[in-house]
C-alpha positions in Angstrom: 88.1 59.9 150.0 87.4 62.2 152.9 85.8 65.4 151.6 84.9 66.8 155.0 85.9 70.5 155.4 86.5 71.4 159.1 83.6 73.3 160.7 84.8 76.4 162.5 83.3 79.4 164.2 80.1 77.7 165.5 77.2 80.0 166.5 76.8 81.4 170.0 74.9 78.6 171.9 73.4 81.0 174.5 70.8 82.5 172.1 67.7 80.3 171.8 65.2 82.5 170.0 65.4 83.8 166.4 63.2 85.4 163.9 64.0 82.6 161.5 65.4 79.1 162.0 66.8 77.4 159.0 67.0 73.6 159.3 70.0 72.3 157.3 73.3 73.8 156.3 73.6 72.3 152.8 73.1 74.0 149.4 69.5 75.2 150.3 70.2 76.3 153.8 73.3 78.4 152.9 71.3 79.9 150.1 68.5 80.8 152.5 71.0 82.4 154.9 72.5 84.5 152.1 69.1 85.8 151.0 68.1 86.7 154.6 71.3 88.7 155.0 70.8 90.5 151.7 67.0 91.2 151.8 66.0 91.0 155.5 69.1 92.3 157.3 67.2 93.1 160.4 66.0 89.5 161.0 67.9 87.3 163.4 68.5 83.7 162.2 70.4 80.5 162.8 71.1 77.4 160.8 70.5 74.0 162.6 72.6 71.3 161.1 72.2 67.6 162.1 75.7 66.7 160.8 79.1 67.6 162.2 79.8 70.0 159.3 78.2 71.8 156.4 77.4 70.6 152.9 74.5 68.1 153.3 74.7 65.6 150.4 78.4 66.5 149.7 79.3 65.7 153.3 77.2 62.5 153.5 78.4 60.8 150.4 82.1 59.8 150.3 82.0 56.9 147.8 84.7 56.8 145.0 84.3 59.4 142.3 81.4 61.3 144.1 80.4 64.2 141.8 77.5 66.3 140.8 75.2 65.1 138.1 74.2 68.7 137.3 76.4 71.4 135.9 77.8 73.7 138.5 76.8 76.8 136.6 73.2 76.1 137.5 73.8 73.8 140.6 76.0 76.5 142.0 74.5 79.8 143.1 73.5 82.5 140.7 75.3 85.0 143.0 78.6 83.1 143.4 80.6 82.4 140.2 81.8 78.9 139.5 85.4 78.7 138.2 85.9 75.0 137.5 84.6 72.3 135.1 80.8 71.9 134.8 80.7 68.5 136.5 82.5 68.7 139.8 83.7 66.3 142.5 82.4 66.6 146.1 85.5 68.1 147.5 85.4 70.9 145.0 81.8 71.6 145.8 82.5 71.6 149.5 85.4 74.0 148.9 83.0 76.3 147.0 80.5 76.2 149.9 83.4 76.8 152.3 84.3 80.0 150.4 80.6 81.1 150.5 80.5 80.7 154.3 83.6 82.9 154.7 82.7 85.5 152.0 79.2 86.0 153.3 80.0 85.6 157.0 77.5 82.8 157.4 79.5 80.2 159.3 79.0 81.9 162.7 75.3 81.4 162.3 75.5 77.6 162.1 74.9 75.2 165.0 76.3 71.8 164.1 75.1 68.5 165.6 71.7 69.9 166.2 69.0 67.4 165.2 65.4 68.8 165.3 63.1 66.1 166.6 59.8 68.0 167.1 58.3 71.3 166.0 55.3 72.8 167.8 53.4 75.8 166.7 51.4 78.0 169.1 48.9 80.4 167.6 48.5 82.2 170.9 52.3 83.0 171.0 52.8 83.0 167.2 56.0 81.0 167.5 57.5 77.6 166.7 59.2 75.7 169.5 61.7 73.1 168.4 63.1 70.2 170.4 66.8 69.7 169.6 68.9 66.6 170.2 72.6 67.3 170.4 74.4 64.6 168.4 77.7 65.2 170.0 76.4 64.9 173.6 72.9 63.3 173.5 71.7 66.4 175.4 68.3 67.9 174.6 67.2 71.5 174.4 64.6 73.8 172.9 64.8 76.7 170.6 62.0 79.0 169.3 61.5 81.1 166.2 58.8 83.0 164.4 59.4 81.5 160.9 60.6 77.9 160.2 62.6 77.4 157.0 63.1 73.7 156.2 66.2 73.2 154.0 67.2 69.7 155.1 66.6 68.1 151.7 64.4 65.2 150.8 66.2 62.0 151.8 67.5 60.4 155.0 71.2 61.0 155.3 71.7 58.3 157.9 70.5 55.4 155.7 70.1 54.5 152.0 67.4 52.3 150.4 68.3 48.7 149.9 65.6 46.2 148.9 65.3 43.1 151.0 66.9 40.8 148.4 66.5 37.0 149.1 69.6 35.4 150.6 71.4 38.5 151.6 72.4 37.0 154.9 74.1 34.1 153.0 76.5 36.2 151.1 80.0 35.8 152.6 81.4 38.9 151.1 80.7 42.6 151.9 77.5 44.4 151.1 77.9 48.2 150.9 75.4 51.0 150.3 77.1 54.1 148.7 75.5 56.4 151.3 77.4 54.6 154.1 80.7 53.9 152.3 83.4 52.5 154.7 86.5 54.5 154.8 88.7 51.4 154.9 86.9 49.5 152.1 89.6 47.8 149.9 88.3 46.8 146.5 91.6 46.4 144.8 91.8 43.1 142.9 88.2 42.3 143.9 85.2 41.2 142.0 82.5 43.9 142.5 78.9 43.9 141.5 77.1 47.3 141.6 73.3 46.9 141.7 71.6 49.9 140.0 72.0 52.0 137.0 71.4 55.6 138.1 73.8 58.4 138.5 75.5 56.8 141.5 76.3 53.6 139.7 77.4 55.5 136.7 79.8 57.4 138.9 81.1 54.5 141.0 81.9 52.1 138.2 84.4 54.2 136.2 86.0 55.4 139.4 86.5 51.9 140.7 87.1 49.9 137.5 90.9 50.3 137.2 91.5 49.0 140.7 89.0 46.0 140.7 89.6 42.6 139.1 86.3 43.3 137.4 83.2 45.4 138.1 79.7 44.7 136.9 76.7 47.0 136.7 73.7 44.8 137.4 70.5 46.5 136.4 66.8 45.4 136.4 66.1 47.9 133.6 68.2 50.4 131.6 68.7 54.1 132.2 69.1 56.9 129.7 72.5 58.4 129.7 73.8 61.6 128.0 77.5 62.1 127.3 79.5 65.3 126.8 83.0 66.6 127.5 83.4 67.9 131.0 84.3 71.4 129.8 82.1 74.3 128.8 83.5 75.8 125.7 81.6 79.1 126.1 83.0 79.5 129.6 86.5 78.8 128.4 86.2 81.3 125.6 84.9 84.0 127.9 87.6 83.4 130.4 90.3 83.6 127.7 88.9 87.1 126.9 89.3 88.1 130.6 85.5 88.7 130.9 84.6 89.3 134.6 83.8 86.1 136.5 80.3 87.3 137.3 79.5 88.0 133.7 80.9 84.7 132.5 78.9 82.8 135.2 75.7 84.5 134.2 76.1 84.2 130.5 77.0 80.5 130.7 74.2 79.9 133.2 71.7 81.4 130.8 73.1 79.4 127.8 72.8 76.1 129.7 69.3 76.9 130.9 68.2 77.7 127.4 69.6 74.4 126.2 68.0 72.5 129.0 64.6 74.1 128.2 64.9 73.0 124.6 65.9 69.4 125.5 63.0 69.1 128.0 60.5 70.4 125.5 61.8 68.0 122.9 61.6 65.1 125.4 57.9 65.9 125.9 56.8 66.7 122.4 59.2 64.5 120.3 60.5 61.8 122.7 61.5 59.4 119.9 63.9 61.9 118.5 65.5 62.5 121.9 65.6 58.8 122.4 67.4 58.3 119.1 69.9 60.9 119.9 70.7 59.4 123.3 71.1 55.9 121.9 73.3 57.3 119.2 75.6 58.7 121.9 75.8 55.2 123.4 76.5 53.5 120.1 79.3 56.1 119.3 81.1 55.1 122.5 80.4 51.4 122.6 80.5 50.4 119.0 78.3 48.3 116.8 78.9 45.0 118.6 77.3 46.2 121.9 73.7 45.2 122.7 72.4 48.7 123.2 68.8 47.6 122.8 69.0 45.4 125.8 71.3 47.4 128.1 70.7 51.1 127.3 67.2 51.3 125.9 64.7 52.1 128.7 61.0 51.4 128.5 60.1 54.9 129.7 60.4 58.1 127.7 63.4 60.4 128.1 63.2 62.6 131.2 60.3 60.6 132.8 63.2 59.7 135.2 66.3 61.8 135.7 68.6 61.8 132.7 72.0 60.8 134.0 75.1 62.6 132.6 78.3 60.7 132.2 81.1 63.3 131.6 83.5 62.4 128.8 81.6 59.1 128.4 83.7 57.6 131.2 81.2 54.8 132.0 81.0 53.8 128.3 84.8 53.8 128.0 85.2 51.4 130.9 82.5 49.1 129.4 84.2 49.1 126.0 87.6 48.4 127.6 86.3 45.3 129.2 87.3 46.4 132.7 83.5 46.8 133.4 80.4 45.0 132.1 76.7 45.5 132.3 74.1 42.8 133.0 70.4 43.4 132.5 68.4 40.9 134.5 66.5 40.3 137.8 67.9 39.0 141.0 66.7 35.5 142.0 68.8 35.4 145.2 72.1 36.2 146.8 74.3 33.2 147.3 77.4 32.6 149.4 79.6 33.7 146.5 77.6 36.3 144.7 74.2 36.7 143.0 72.1 34.2 141.1 69.9 35.9 138.4 66.4 34.9 137.2 68.0 33.8 133.9 70.1 31.2 135.9 73.3 33.1 135.4 75.5 33.6 138.5 77.6 36.7 139.1 80.5 35.9 141.5 81.4 38.8 143.8 83.6 39.7 146.7 81.8 43.0 147.2 78.2 43.9 146.3 77.3 47.6 146.2 73.6 48.4 146.5 73.3 51.6 144.5 69.6 51.3 144.8 68.5 54.7 145.9 67.3 56.9 148.8 64.8 56.7 151.6 62.8 60.0 151.5 62.6 62.1 154.6 59.4 64.2 154.5 60.2 67.5 156.3 63.1 65.9 157.9 60.9 63.3 159.6 60.1 65.8 162.3 57.0 65.4 164.3 54.9 68.5 163.7 52.2 69.7 166.0 50.0 72.8 165.6 48.0 74.1 168.6 48.1 70.6 170.2 47.1 68.7 167.1 49.6 66.4 165.4 49.9 67.3 161.7 50.0 64.6 159.0 51.8 66.1 156.0 50.1 63.8 153.5 46.8 65.5 154.4 48.0 68.9 153.3 47.8 70.6 150.0 50.9 72.4 148.6 50.9 76.2 148.1 53.2 76.7 145.1 55.2 73.6 146.0 56.9 75.0 149.2 54.3 76.1 151.6 51.3 73.9 152.8 47.7 74.4 153.7 47.2 75.1 157.4 50.9 75.2 158.2 51.7 78.7 159.6 55.1 80.4 159.1 56.8 77.4 157.4 58.5 76.8 154.0 60.1 73.6 152.8 62.6 73.9 150.0 62.0 71.1 147.5 63.9 71.5 144.3 63.6 70.4 140.7 64.1 66.9 139.4 65.0 67.8 135.8 66.8 71.0 136.5 69.4 71.7 139.2 68.0 71.7 142.8 69.6 75.1 143.5 67.6 76.9 140.9 64.5 76.4 142.9 66.2 76.9 146.2 67.2 80.3 144.9 63.6 81.2 143.7 62.1 80.1 147.0 64.7 82.1 149.0 63.8 85.2 147.0 60.1 84.6 147.5 60.3 83.8 151.3 62.4 87.0 152.0 59.8 89.0 149.9 57.0 87.4 152.0 58.8 88.2 155.3 59.2 91.8 154.3 55.5 91.9 153.2 54.5 90.6 156.6 56.6 93.3 158.3 55.0 96.0 156.2 51.5 94.7 157.1 52.5 94.5 160.8 51.6 90.8 161.1 53.3 87.9 162.7 52.1 84.9 160.9 51.1 83.7 157.4 49.1 80.5 156.7 48.0 79.1 153.3 44.3 78.4 153.6 41.9 77.1 151.0 39.5 79.8 149.7 35.8 79.0 148.9 36.7 78.6 145.2 39.5 76.1 146.1 37.6 73.7 148.3 36.2 71.5 145.5 39.2 71.5 143.2 40.5 68.2 141.9 43.5 67.0 143.9 46.4 65.0 142.6 49.8 63.7 143.8 52.6 66.1 144.8 54.5 64.6 141.9 52.6 63.2 138.9 54.0 59.7 138.2 53.2 60.2 134.5 55.5 63.2 134.6 58.3 61.8 136.8 58.4 58.4 138.5 61.8 57.3 140.0 61.6 54.7 142.7 62.3 56.9 145.7 59.3 59.0 144.7 56.8 56.2 144.0 57.8 54.5 147.3 56.8 57.6 149.3 54.0 59.2 147.2 51.4 58.4 149.9 53.5 60.4 152.5 53.7 63.5 150.4 51.1 66.3 150.2 48.6 66.7 147.5 48.4 69.5 144.8 45.4 71.1 143.3 44.4 71.8 139.7 45.0 75.5 139.7 47.3 78.2 141.1 48.5 78.7 143.8 47.9 75.1 144.8 50.3 73.5 142.3 53.9 72.5 142.1 54.9 73.3 138.5 58.2 71.3 138.5 59.3 73.8 135.8 62.0 76.4 136.4 61.3 78.2 133.2 57.7 78.8 134.3 58.4 79.5 137.9 61.2 82.0 137.3 58.4 84.2 135.9 55.6 83.2 138.2 57.1 83.3 141.6 58.6 86.8 141.6 55.2 88.2 140.6 53.0 86.0 142.7 50.2 87.9 144.4 50.7 87.8 148.2 47.2 89.2 148.9 45.0 87.0 146.7 43.2 85.5 149.7 45.0 82.2 149.7 47.4 83.5 152.4 45.8 84.4 155.8 47.8 86.9 157.9 47.6 87.4 161.6 
């Protein structure tokens, strides 16, 4: 399925300096642009997008069934009502973003096919200089800005993560990663094995099952799944009463956030009860004869990894129907005709899909230099999870793992625009997080505590991520319900931010 929405009205290429440059025109970048227009209308800005159109994740991924794994009342913007079902396909999300670009007149600010390769800060000039590679012409150019707003996400769009399985070169069929799905892939009547059991696998399998001869989910270890109908009854009731869209969106959004808060708290304080509830959902769909202990009972506690949602129980339905199956085992080697498992069982396949995750891109894998010194991001300490020690005039939008990414993008956008206005009021040009005397001996830990959240793409890259401290403002809370109260009131003059 091609979900690309045509890019039109690209920005004026003649202008090369802006007050703010936003890197990325996906969910986060569009949100940043909206907030700049609303709260800093006097600031000039442009969005630099590496791809040929907007949308980020929803443009990159074109595999069958591609959909959100968060509800669109919280994954969508707080300021743009969502009218569809809670879980939405990529084309509907792209159409939603397309409407935003037109309604907010943001499209004209985007420069497509602009890949940032280096970013250099000059304290003397108080500006960032970016080297740009034009993907449509291989030409290079430079652009400058006062503030750099990194909204490019957290993974490499050009490649997914596939482990180096033994024997891959021997397989005579086709190996596909969902992130690089071929437009002409024909899986009708084919035997397909999907390696992985996360949200991507849970989306692919029900979308492909009816066309395949058979499709198998091969997992090393189980994942927790939650099931629910892909409809929000509260939203439907409010719509039937002709409640204004903005009110419906906000009421439903608050209801969902309250429910998520309760589930997260229960997963932390009473994980066995949450586990029992999730396994009961599986048993309800799959029946008594299915080996739920083996295939759907993880070793980690609920929410230590992302809890995948399967709307209307579609994955379970395909498993129960026999059109799909699940195998829990380890791979010994690929063979000419499929995969041999550690147990000795062989899975025959015409196509193998490696739904095995992402490769993280730390700050877009851009080479940063400050006053002639190359900066290693892993040596920095985060300031509230989106600014970093000794990095002037730069913010990186990094969303939540348990809650919708957009919730944090929205909080950061509101904060950054407040900070920019604060700087203007002070008559300064730069702001840099700097450790105070009382911060220099604080205990440091990883940017993401593996005891709290430990998916593979995080643990593989933890040594490349910054550190966090043991007290504010040098922490990343990973908790929307805390940050929604903390960030709007955060002190901009507590000494941890140095202005020039």
